[in-house]
A tleap script that builds the chain and sets N, CA, C and O, in Angstrom:
source leaprc.protein.ff14SB
mol = sequence {
  NMET ALA VAL ASP TYR CYS ILE ILE GLY SER
  ARG LEU LYS GLN ALA ARG LEU LYS SER GLY
  LEU THR GLN GLN GLU MET ALA GLU LYS THR
  ASN LEU SER VAL ALA PHE ILE SER ARG ILE
  GLU ARG GLY THR SER HIE ILE ASN LEU LYS
  ARG LEU SER GLU PHE CYS SER ILE LEU ASN
  ILE SER GLU GLY TYR ILE LEU ASN GLY VAL
  SER ASP GLU ASP ASP LYS TYR LEU TYR ASN
  GLU PHE ASN ASP ILE LEU LYS LYS CYS SER
  PRO GLU LYS GLN LYS LEU ILE TYR LYS LEU
  SER LYS VAL ILE ALA GLU ASP ASP CGLU
}
set mol.1.N position { 0.549 -0.881 -0.415 }
set mol.1.CA position { -0.177 -0.049 0.073 }
set mol.1.C position { 0.694 1.678 0.679 }
set mol.1.O position { 1.122 2.076 1.763 }
set mol.2.N position { 0.608 2.235 -0.650 }
set mol.2.CA position { 1.722 3.074 -1.380 }
set mol.2.C position { 0.601 4.128 -0.418 }
set mol.2.O position { -0.621 4.144 -0.275 }
set mol.3.N position { 1.373 4.690 -0.054 }
set mol.3.CA position { 1.686 5.962 1.294 }
set mol.3.C position { 1.241 7.486 0.494 }
set mol.3.O position { 2.049 8.057 -0.239 }
set mol.4.N position { -0.483 8.165 0.817 }
set mol.4.CA position { -0.825 9.155 -0.265 }
set mol.4.C position { -0.261 10.065 0.446 }
set mol.4.O position { -0.764 10.096 1.569 }
set mol.5.N position { 0.543 10.807 0.301 }
set mol.5.CA position { 1.050 12.204 1.232 }
set mol.5.C position { -0.291 13.651 0.665 }
set mol.5.O position { -0.505 14.763 1.148 }
set mol.6.N position { -0.716 13.158 -0.134 }
set mol.6.CA position { -1.999 14.765 0.080 }
set mol.6.C position { -2.772 14.621 0.697 }
set mol.6.O position { -3.016 15.490 1.534 }
set mol.7.N position { -3.651 13.329 0.604 }
set mol.7.CA position { -4.710 12.472 2.156 }
set mol.7.C position { -3.682 13.422 3.083 }
set mol.7.O position { -3.799 14.637 2.924 }
set mol.8.N position { -2.683 12.940 4.040 }
set mol.8.CA position { -1.659 13.339 4.899 }
set mol.8.C position { -1.901 14.352 5.398 }
set mol.8.O position { -2.081 14.699 6.565 }
set mol.9.N position { -1.906 15.042 4.099 }
set mol.9.CA position { -1.615 16.921 4.100 }
set mol.9.C position { -2.728 17.280 4.666 }
set mol.9.O position { -2.872 17.932 5.700 }
set mol.10.N position { -3.639 16.773 3.859 }
set mol.10.CA position { -4.967 17.102 4.487 }
set mol.10.C position { -5.487 16.986 5.583 }
set mol.10.O position { -6.327 17.678 6.157 }
set mol.11.N position { -5.093 16.306 5.796 }
set mol.11.CA position { -5.972 15.188 7.312 }
set mol.11.C position { -4.841 16.579 8.222 }
set mol.11.O position { -5.432 17.396 8.927 }
set mol.12.N position { -3.498 16.657 8.100 }
set mol.12.CA position { -2.603 17.037 8.946 }
set mol.12.C position { -3.500 18.519 8.985 }
set mol.12.O position { -3.667 18.961 10.122 }
set mol.13.N position { -4.155 19.413 7.731 }
set mol.13.CA position { -4.660 20.963 7.329 }
set mol.13.C position { -5.946 21.026 7.846 }
set mol.13.O position { -6.651 21.951 8.250 }
set mol.14.N position { -6.072 19.941 7.747 }
set mol.14.CA position { -8.102 19.955 8.756 }
set mol.14.C position { -7.489 20.329 10.426 }
set mol.14.O position { -7.839 21.286 11.117 }
set mol.15.N position { -6.560 19.330 10.760 }
set mol.15.CA position { -6.446 18.684 12.330 }
set mol.15.C position { -5.767 20.243 12.921 }
set mol.15.O position { -5.812 20.650 14.081 }
set mol.16.N position { -5.178 20.895 11.787 }
set mol.16.CA position { -4.820 22.372 12.192 }
set mol.16.C position { -5.291 23.443 12.154 }
set mol.16.O position { -4.725 24.253 12.889 }
set mol.17.N position { -6.263 23.874 11.492 }
set mol.17.CA position { -7.323 24.395 11.704 }
set mol.17.C position { -8.459 23.722 12.027 }
set mol.17.O position { -9.487 23.996 11.408 }
set mol.18.N position { -8.471 22.934 12.837 }
set mol.18.CA position { -9.362 22.986 14.123 }
set mol.18.C position { -8.412 22.907 15.552 }
set mol.18.O position { -8.950 22.571 16.607 }
set mol.19.N position { -6.912 23.256 15.492 }
set mol.19.CA position { -6.639 23.614 16.074 }
set mol.19.C position { -6.447 25.338 16.464 }
set mol.19.O position { -5.965 26.028 17.362 }
set mol.20.N position { -6.975 25.460 15.504 }
set mol.20.CA position { -6.712 27.153 15.820 }
set mol.20.C position { -5.548 28.077 15.015 }
set mol.20.O position { -5.454 29.243 14.632 }
set mol.21.N position { -4.747 26.899 14.991 }
set mol.21.CA position { -2.889 27.215 14.388 }
set mol.21.C position { -3.006 28.012 12.830 }
set mol.21.O position { -3.501 27.441 11.859 }
set mol.22.N position { -2.464 29.416 12.780 }
set mol.22.CA position { -2.268 29.616 11.375 }
set mol.22.C position { -1.081 28.493 10.812 }
set mol.22.O position { -0.460 27.644 11.451 }
set mol.23.N position { -1.042 28.760 9.708 }
set mol.23.CA position { 0.503 28.101 8.613 }
set mol.23.C position { 1.673 28.190 9.862 }
set mol.23.O position { 2.204 27.331 10.566 }
set mol.24.N position { 1.804 29.743 9.764 }
set mol.24.CA position { 2.764 30.549 10.266 }
set mol.24.C position { 2.966 30.366 11.770 }
set mol.24.O position { 4.133 30.284 12.152 }
set mol.25.N position { 1.740 30.272 12.902 }
set mol.25.CA position { 1.851 29.609 13.503 }
set mol.25.C position { 2.407 28.347 14.135 }
set mol.25.O position { 2.700 28.066 15.298 }
set mol.26.N position { 2.476 27.436 12.576 }
set mol.26.CA position { 2.223 25.896 12.741 }
set mol.26.C position { 4.334 26.002 12.455 }
set mol.26.O position { 5.076 25.255 13.093 }
set mol.27.N position { 4.893 27.059 11.410 }
set mol.27.CA position { 5.738 27.045 11.123 }
set mol.27.C position { 6.684 27.503 12.158 }
set mol.27.O position { 7.730 26.856 12.111 }
set mol.28.N position { 6.660 28.423 13.095 }
set mol.28.CA position { 7.191 28.968 14.717 }
set mol.28.C position { 7.611 27.975 15.416 }
set mol.28.O position { 8.748 27.752 15.833 }
set mol.29.N position { 6.189 27.093 15.591 }
set mol.29.CA position { 5.826 25.613 16.254 }
set mol.29.C position { 7.456 24.595 15.828 }
set mol.29.O position { 8.485 24.236 16.399 }
set mol.30.N position { 6.965 24.513 14.806 }
set mol.30.CA position { 8.464 23.062 13.998 }
set mol.30.C position { 9.539 23.691 13.348 }
set mol.30.O position { 10.077 22.910 12.563 }
set mol.31.N position { 10.212 25.133 13.381 }
set mol.31.CA position { 11.180 25.485 13.055 }
set mol.31.C position { 11.334 25.155 11.606 }
set mol.31.O position { 12.237 24.456 11.147 }
set mol.32.N position { 10.297 25.760 10.877 }
set mol.32.CA position { 9.851 25.137 9.295 }
set mol.32.C position { 8.861 26.025 8.814 }
set mol.32.O position { 7.810 26.411 9.327 }
set mol.33.N position { 9.644 26.386 7.238 }
set mol.33.CA position { 9.478 28.187 7.097 }
set mol.33.C position { 7.620 27.225 6.233 }
set mol.33.O position { 7.278 26.182 5.675 }
set mol.34.N position { 7.126 28.356 6.640 }
set mol.34.CA position { 5.518 28.081 6.104 }
set mol.34.C position { 5.460 28.133 4.367 }
set mol.34.O position { 4.296 28.162 3.967 }
set mol.35.N position { 6.288 28.147 3.492 }
set mol.35.CA position { 6.612 27.165 2.527 }
set mol.35.C position { 6.316 26.123 2.339 }
set mol.35.O position { 5.694 25.662 1.382 }
set mol.36.N position { 6.897 25.417 3.603 }
set mol.36.CA position { 7.127 23.944 3.619 }
set mol.36.C position { 5.945 23.275 4.182 }
set mol.36.O position { 5.782 22.065 4.026 }
set mol.37.N position { 5.277 23.864 4.703 }
set mol.37.CA position { 3.931 23.949 5.945 }
set mol.37.C position { 3.119 23.231 4.698 }
set mol.37.O position { 2.838 22.066 4.415 }
set mol.38.N position { 2.820 24.907 3.920 }
set mol.38.CA position { 1.776 24.642 2.463 }
set mol.38.C position { 2.248 23.276 1.930 }
set mol.38.O position { 1.340 22.552 1.521 }
set mol.39.N position { 3.480 22.800 1.862 }
set mol.39.CA position { 4.054 21.971 0.256 }
set mol.39.C position { 3.619 20.982 0.862 }
set mol.39.O position { 2.820 20.356 0.165 }
set mol.40.N position { 3.896 20.260 2.532 }
set mol.40.CA position { 3.200 19.059 3.196 }
set mol.40.C position { 1.913 18.911 3.366 }
set mol.40.O position { 1.461 17.777 3.524 }
set mol.41.N position { 0.900 20.272 3.366 }
set mol.41.CA position { -0.313 20.912 3.159 }
set mol.41.C position { -1.255 20.308 2.243 }
set mol.41.O position { -2.396 19.942 2.526 }
set mol.42.N position { -0.686 20.237 1.136 }
set mol.42.CA position { -1.644 19.668 -0.187 }
set mol.42.C position { -0.254 18.770 -0.742 }
set mol.42.O position { 0.359 19.311 -1.662 }
set mol.43.N position { 0.221 17.582 -0.299 }
set mol.43.CA position { 1.002 16.671 -0.458 }
set mol.43.C position { 2.321 16.783 -1.370 }
set mol.43.O position { 2.966 15.781 -1.678 }
set mol.44.N position { 2.636 17.963 -1.741 }
set mol.44.CA position { 4.051 18.014 -2.650 }
set mol.44.C position { 5.551 17.881 -2.057 }
set mol.44.O position { 6.696 17.823 -2.505 }
set mol.45.N position { 4.595 17.859 -0.203 }
set mol.45.CA position { 6.374 17.695 0.183 }
set mol.45.C position { 6.112 16.085 0.816 }
set mol.45.O position { 5.151 15.316 0.838 }
set mol.46.N position { 6.917 16.064 1.095 }
set mol.46.CA position { 6.861 14.493 2.391 }
set mol.46.C position { 7.059 14.492 2.822 }
set mol.46.O position { 8.044 15.225 2.917 }
set mol.47.N position { 6.565 13.565 4.326 }
set mol.47.CA position { 6.524 13.948 5.744 }
set mol.47.C position { 7.511 13.025 6.335 }
set mol.47.O position { 7.172 11.851 6.187 }
set mol.48.N position { 8.681 13.197 6.990 }
set mol.48.CA position { 8.817 11.909 7.285 }
set mol.48.C position { 8.631 11.208 8.752 }
set mol.48.O position { 9.164 12.034 9.493 }
set mol.49.N position { 8.398 10.670 9.164 }
set mol.49.CA position { 7.494 10.162 10.523 }
set mol.49.C position { 7.926 10.778 11.878 }
set mol.49.O position { 7.005 11.144 12.608 }
set mol.50.N position { 9.335 10.964 12.365 }
set mol.50.CA position { 9.799 12.260 13.171 }
set mol.50.C position { 8.579 13.271 13.092 }
set mol.50.O position { 7.678 13.273 13.931 }
set mol.51.N position { 8.641 14.223 11.891 }
set mol.51.CA position { 8.141 15.518 11.867 }
set mol.51.C position { 6.794 15.353 11.930 }
set mol.51.O position { 6.001 16.268 12.156 }
set mol.52.N position { 6.444 13.956 11.694 }
set mol.52.CA position { 4.834 14.009 11.425 }
set mol.52.C position { 4.370 13.428 12.695 }
set mol.52.O position { 3.220 13.762 12.981 }
set mol.53.N position { 5.095 12.466 13.731 }
set mol.53.CA position { 5.104 12.305 15.018 }
set mol.53.C position { 5.300 14.570 15.931 }
set mol.53.O position { 4.529 15.206 16.648 }
set mol.54.N position { 6.129 14.785 15.566 }
set mol.54.CA position { 6.321 16.572 16.381 }
set mol.54.C position { 4.579 17.198 15.603 }
set mol.54.O position { 4.015 17.929 16.417 }
set mol.55.N position { 4.027 17.075 14.711 }
set mol.55.CA position { 3.267 17.883 14.002 }
set mol.55.C position { 1.680 16.805 14.876 }
set mol.55.O position { 0.801 17.457 15.439 }
set mol.56.N position { 1.630 15.975 14.854 }
set mol.56.CA position { 0.503 14.883 15.371 }
set mol.56.C position { 0.650 15.354 17.134 }
set mol.56.O position { -0.350 15.304 17.851 }
set mol.57.N position { 2.136 15.840 17.737 }
set mol.57.CA position { 1.938 15.952 19.599 }
set mol.57.C position { 1.665 17.836 19.308 }
set mol.57.O position { 1.111 18.325 20.293 }
set mol.58.N position { 1.888 18.651 18.433 }
set mol.58.CA position { 1.490 20.086 18.439 }
set mol.58.C position { -0.226 19.868 18.412 }
set mol.58.O position { -0.945 19.943 19.409 }
set mol.59.N position { -0.573 19.649 17.348 }
set mol.59.CA position { -1.891 19.387 17.322 }
set mol.59.C position { -2.993 17.956 18.210 }
set mol.59.O position { -4.018 17.295 18.044 }
set mol.60.N position { -2.227 18.097 18.855 }
set mol.60.CA position { -2.903 17.357 19.647 }
set mol.60.C position { -3.497 15.786 18.652 }
set mol.60.O position { -4.713 15.597 18.669 }
set mol.61.N position { -2.824 15.008 18.044 }
set mol.61.CA position { -3.706 14.374 17.576 }
set mol.61.C position { -3.293 13.230 17.089 }
set mol.61.O position { -2.078 13.357 16.932 }
set mol.62.N position { -3.720 11.886 16.670 }
set mol.62.CA position { -2.744 10.362 17.416 }
set mol.62.C position { -1.784 10.105 15.536 }
set mol.62.O position { -2.629 10.275 14.657 }
set mol.63.N position { -0.772 9.868 15.102 }
set mol.63.CA position { -0.243 9.542 14.653 }
set mol.63.C position { -1.146 8.998 13.396 }
set mol.63.O position { -1.232 9.418 12.242 }
set mol.64.N position { -1.944 7.629 14.229 }
set mol.64.CA position { -2.691 6.267 13.611 }
set mol.64.C position { -3.817 7.634 12.636 }
set mol.64.O position { -3.844 7.496 11.413 }
set mol.65.N position { -4.610 8.779 13.226 }
set mol.65.CA position { -5.777 9.307 12.440 }
set mol.65.C position { -5.330 9.367 11.094 }
set mol.65.O position { -5.725 8.704 10.135 }
set mol.66.N position { -4.063 10.643 11.169 }
set mol.66.CA position { -3.387 11.509 9.755 }
set mol.66.C position { -3.059 10.046 8.981 }
set mol.66.O position { -3.739 9.714 8.010 }
set mol.67.N position { -1.822 9.088 9.551 }
set mol.67.CA position { -1.669 7.945 8.294 }
set mol.67.C position { -2.715 7.256 7.491 }
set mol.67.O position { -2.503 7.003 6.305 }
set mol.68.N position { -4.629 6.715 8.489 }
set mol.68.CA position { -5.133 6.067 7.943 }
set mol.68.C position { -6.640 6.096 8.112 }
set mol.68.O position { -7.381 5.158 7.818 }
set mol.69.N position { -7.132 7.594 8.755 }
set mol.69.CA position { -7.901 8.172 8.864 }
set mol.69.C position { -8.216 7.958 10.018 }
set mol.69.O position { -8.848 8.870 10.551 }
set mol.70.N position { -7.969 6.910 10.731 }
set mol.70.CA position { -8.921 6.032 11.642 }
set mol.70.C position { -8.701 6.631 13.173 }
set mol.70.O position { -7.523 6.292 13.287 }
set mol.71.N position { -9.071 7.411 14.673 }
set mol.71.CA position { -8.863 7.917 15.553 }
set mol.71.C position { -8.409 6.732 16.422 }
set mol.71.O position { -9.487 6.153 16.552 }
set mol.72.N position { -7.530 6.010 17.088 }
set mol.72.CA position { -8.047 5.447 17.966 }
set mol.72.C position { -8.877 5.614 19.502 }
set mol.72.O position { -8.984 4.723 20.344 }
set mol.73.N position { -9.414 7.001 19.596 }
set mol.73.CA position { -10.869 7.186 20.638 }
set mol.73.C position { -11.945 6.466 19.970 }
set mol.73.O position { -12.859 6.020 20.664 }
set mol.74.N position { -11.953 6.229 18.199 }
set mol.74.CA position { -13.168 6.219 18.170 }
set mol.74.C position { -13.420 4.434 18.723 }
set mol.74.O position { -12.494 3.634 18.592 }
set mol.75.N position { -15.098 3.905 19.471 }
set mol.75.CA position { -14.952 2.450 19.605 }
set mol.75.C position { -15.079 1.941 18.645 }
set mol.75.O position { -15.600 0.833 18.773 }
set mol.76.N position { -14.775 2.298 17.372 }
set mol.76.CA position { -14.906 0.965 15.722 }
set mol.76.C position { -13.913 1.315 15.294 }
set mol.76.O position { -13.843 1.540 14.086 }
set mol.77.N position { -12.626 1.513 16.254 }
set mol.77.CA position { -11.210 2.304 15.118 }
set mol.77.C position { -10.384 0.471 14.938 }
set mol.77.O position { -9.300 0.412 14.356 }
set mol.78.N position { -10.780 -0.338 15.272 }
set mol.78.CA position { -10.063 -1.223 14.574 }
set mol.78.C position { -11.377 -2.889 14.118 }
set mol.78.O position { -11.385 -4.112 13.974 }
set mol.79.N position { -12.466 -1.360 14.078 }
set mol.79.CA position { -13.399 -2.629 12.934 }
set mol.79.C position { -12.500 -2.779 11.218 }
set mol.79.O position { -12.596 -3.868 10.652 }
set mol.80.N position { -11.783 -1.779 10.608 }
set mol.80.CA position { -11.525 -2.142 9.322 }
set mol.80.C position { -9.890 -3.034 9.464 }
set mol.80.O position { -9.239 -3.638 8.612 }
set mol.81.N position { -9.677 -2.818 10.696 }
set mol.81.CA position { -8.287 -3.759 10.748 }
set mol.81.C position { -8.201 -5.099 11.201 }
set mol.81.O position { -7.215 -5.836 11.238 }
set mol.82.N position { -9.824 -5.393 11.671 }
set mol.82.CA position { -9.783 -6.566 12.237 }
set mol.82.C position { -10.843 -7.665 10.335 }
set mol.82.O position { -10.876 -8.875 10.112 }
set mol.83.N position { -11.463 -6.492 9.477 }
set mol.83.CA position { -11.284 -6.639 8.554 }
set mol.83.C position { -11.159 -7.770 7.673 }
set mol.83.O position { -11.658 -8.821 7.274 }
set mol.84.N position { -9.878 -6.672 7.573 }
set mol.84.CA position { -8.180 -7.036 6.932 }
set mol.84.C position { -7.849 -8.362 7.895 }
set mol.84.O position { -8.104 -9.450 7.378 }
set mol.85.N position { -7.635 -8.365 8.427 }
set mol.85.CA position { -7.111 -9.244 9.282 }
set mol.85.C position { -7.692 -10.975 8.471 }
set mol.85.O position { -6.903 -11.676 7.836 }
set mol.86.N position { -9.313 -11.390 8.719 }
set mol.86.CA position { -10.574 -11.807 8.496 }
set mol.86.C position { -10.092 -12.636 7.451 }
set mol.86.O position { -9.686 -13.793 7.343 }
set mol.87.N position { -10.416 -10.886 6.149 }
set mol.87.CA position { -9.924 -11.617 5.047 }
set mol.87.C position { -9.059 -12.044 4.786 }
set mol.87.O position { -9.341 -12.516 3.684 }
set mol.88.N position { -7.613 -12.390 5.064 }
set mol.88.CA position { -6.588 -12.794 4.975 }
set mol.88.C position { -6.330 -14.068 5.763 }
set mol.88.O position { -5.245 -14.582 6.037 }
set mol.89.N position { -7.734 -14.523 6.110 }
set mol.89.CA position { -7.382 -16.234 6.462 }
set mol.89.C position { -8.126 -16.948 5.990 }
set mol.89.O position { -8.909 -16.259 5.336 }
set mol.90.N position { -8.298 -17.657 5.941 }
set mol.90.CA position { -8.657 -18.993 5.737 }
set mol.90.C position { -10.591 -19.280 6.802 }
set mol.90.O position { -10.860 -18.678 7.841 }
set mol.91.N position { -11.074 -19.798 6.449 }
set mol.91.CA position { -12.504 -20.137 6.664 }
set mol.91.C position { -12.502 -21.144 8.420 }
set mol.91.O position { -13.377 -21.261 9.277 }
set mol.92.N position { -11.188 -21.653 8.330 }
set mol.92.CA position { -11.162 -22.492 9.692 }
set mol.92.C position { -10.541 -21.255 10.700 }
set mol.92.O position { -11.090 -21.183 11.800 }
set mol.93.N position { -9.437 -20.267 10.419 }
set mol.93.CA position { -8.765 -19.641 10.911 }
set mol.93.C position { -10.271 -18.604 10.955 }
set mol.93.O position { -10.816 -18.670 12.057 }
set mol.94.N position { -10.607 -18.177 10.483 }
set mol.94.CA position { -11.737 -17.184 10.910 }
set mol.94.C position { -13.137 -17.792 11.741 }
set mol.94.O position { -14.030 -17.048 12.145 }
set mol.95.N position { -13.140 -19.285 11.911 }
set mol.95.CA position { -13.796 -19.491 12.888 }
set mol.95.C position { -13.142 -19.599 14.161 }
set mol.95.O position { -13.669 -19.262 15.221 }
set mol.96.N position { -11.632 -20.218 14.006 }
set mol.96.CA position { -10.940 -20.110 15.969 }
set mol.96.C position { -10.803 -18.681 16.265 }
set mol.96.O position { -10.562 -18.332 17.420 }
set mol.97.N position { -11.024 -17.266 14.704 }
set mol.97.CA position { -10.446 -16.555 15.701 }
set mol.97.C position { -11.877 -15.642 16.191 }
set mol.97.O position { -11.836 -14.853 17.136 }
set mol.98.N position { -13.219 -15.921 15.318 }
set mol.98.CA position { -14.464 -16.223 16.183 }
set mol.98.C position { -14.679 -16.117 17.061 }
set mol.98.O position { -15.099 -15.067 17.548 }
set mol.99.N position { -14.366 -17.824 18.038 }
set mol.99.CA position { -14.193 -18.341 19.593 }
set mol.99.C position { -13.391 -18.520 19.790 }
set mol.99.O position { -13.094 -19.706 19.937 }
set mol.100.N position { -12.201 -17.309 19.984 }
set mol.100.CA position { -11.222 -17.095 20.294 }
set mol.100.C position { -12.165 -15.706 20.957 }
set mol.100.O position { -12.339 -15.927 22.155 }
set mol.101.N position { -12.662 -14.679 20.633 }
set mol.101.CA position { -13.085 -13.249 20.351 }
set mol.101.C position { -13.987 -13.034 21.779 }
set mol.101.O position { -13.897 -12.331 22.786 }
set mol.102.N position { -15.471 -14.700 20.925 }
set mol.102.CA position { -16.155 -14.517 21.536 }
set mol.102.C position { -16.035 -15.003 23.522 }
set mol.102.O position { -16.542 -14.379 24.454 }
set mol.103.N position { -15.311 -16.110 23.581 }
set mol.103.CA position { -14.415 -16.186 24.912 }
set mol.103.C position { -13.868 -15.215 25.549 }
set mol.103.O position { -13.930 -15.335 26.772 }
set mol.104.N position { -13.178 -13.981 25.029 }
set mol.104.CA position { -12.795 -13.139 25.265 }
set mol.104.C position { -13.141 -11.803 26.132 }
set mol.104.O position { -12.762 -11.229 27.153 }
set mol.105.N position { -14.730 -11.578 24.401 }
set mol.105.CA position { -16.098 -10.677 24.862 }
set mol.105.C position { -16.271 -11.119 26.429 }
set mol.105.O position { -15.993 -10.608 27.513 }
set mol.106.N position { -16.863 -12.308 25.991 }
set mol.106.CA position { -18.266 -13.469 27.962 }
set mol.106.C position { -17.418 -12.943 29.260 }
set mol.106.O position { -17.892 -12.654 30.358 }
set mol.107.N position { -15.654 -12.875 28.745 }
set mol.107.CA position { -15.202 -12.668 30.616 }
set mol.107.C position { -15.771 -11.157 30.855 }
set mol.107.O position { -16.134 -10.757 31.960 }
set mol.108.N position { -15.789 -10.623 30.039 }
set mol.108.CA position { -16.249 -9.323 30.553 }
set mol.108.C position { -17.388 -8.492 30.917 }
set mol.108.O position { -17.359 -7.272 31.074 }
set mol.109.N position { -18.912 -9.661 31.098 }
set mol.109.CA position { -19.706 -9.373 30.816 }
set mol.109.C position { -20.441 -9.635 32.519 }
set mol.109.O position { -21.626 -9.375 32.727 }
savepdb mol mol.pdb
quit
């Protein structure tokens, strides 16, 4: 799966706007230029993981949300991940995963 920097940039921009920060303020907090912040948000410049982590810390969001659009604060954030795992499993393994999950879920009751 290829990294889509346009989507990552768009999510970072949305998070920045939601936080009430301008590109100038973000640039000051990260010691980057406004032009580079703009290029990241447009997806024309790539952001490395260290810088992504810094942005997420400033914006108070998870890296997971920026990378895959799912927040770990959402009750259903693992839904797609479980579906992906199940799709890769044989029917026998799917049944086993179901049985194990059921036993674990019943422990919470």
